[in-house]
N, C-alpha and C positions, 0 to 999 in steps of 0.2 A: 177601481177596485184595484188591485197593483196584483201582480202576477203570484206572489205567494199567500192571499186571500184566495184565490181563486184555485191553487194548488188546495187549498186545506177547505175550501169550501166542497169538491169534488171528493174529496176523501171522505169527507163526513157523511156525502151521500153517498158513495161505493159500501159505507160501512152499513148500510141501509138496506141492501140491497138482497138478496136470498144468497146464502151460500151454493156456490154453484162451483162446476169447471170454469176455474183463470180468473175465480175472485179474487183469490189469492196472492197468484203474479199480478195481476193489477193495481192491487195494492202497494207492493213489493215496488211495482215501477214507480207509481205516484211517491212514494216513500224515498225514491232515488237508487233503490240499489239497480245491479244490471241483471237481466235476463238473460237466459238462453234465446235461443229461435224460438222451440217450440212452447218454455212460456211465455212469452212474447206474443204469439201469436194468439194461444187461450188469451193473455189479458186483452190483446185486441179485440178476437170474439166476446168473450164478455164486456167488453165497453160496450161494442156495440148494440150489443142488445139489450142492453139498461138491465143485465140479470135478470131478465125474462127468461122462461123454457122456453127455449127455440131448439127442439129437436124434430130433424135439420133444420139445418141451416135453410133459412127462405131466402136467404139474397142470392140474387144471379148476376150479379155487378162486381162484387166485391174480389179482389184477386186473390186473398186466403183462403175463397170459398172451397177449396180442394183440400187447404190446409186445414179443414174445422174441425177441432176434436167431438163435434157432435154429426159430423159425415159420414167417418169410419166405421165400414160395417163393421159388422159383430165377427168376433173367431169365432170356429168354428171349434166344438169340441167332438171330440174323437170319447166313444165308451170302448170296454173292455169288448163288450160283444162285438162293437162293429169290427175292431181291430179280428177278432177271431174269425170273421164270418167270411165266405168262397169269395165275394166281390174284391176284397181288402188287399191292398199292392200288395205283393209276394217284395221282401229285399231283395237288393238289389247284389249282386255279387260283389266281392267284396277282392276276385282274381288283381294281381300285377297282370302288364301286358306280357312281361316274360308267360307268367306261366300260362296264361291264353293261348302266346305263341306253341308251346310247346304243348300242348291240349289237342291242337290242330297239326300236329307234324302229325 
């Protein structure tokens, strides 16, 4: 089998894998398109797990493990109720250093 046949076979296999983050990027790579660094990482992670559901990534030896899209912590959301609570951080003064100096004099 030559390189072109192997590539076609790989594309055919990847298309059978479930839709998950990184699939589109991997297919674009296999079709010869350029990827950004983040897209390449997503594509490699998807290729590594073969399209299986592995959240979080279980690899302990992969150098990309820290960049895997499945390992990123979920962003915390702040509700309006939390913003108005007494424990919420207060806004920082926008005074310039000159204003601060004048107020202290």
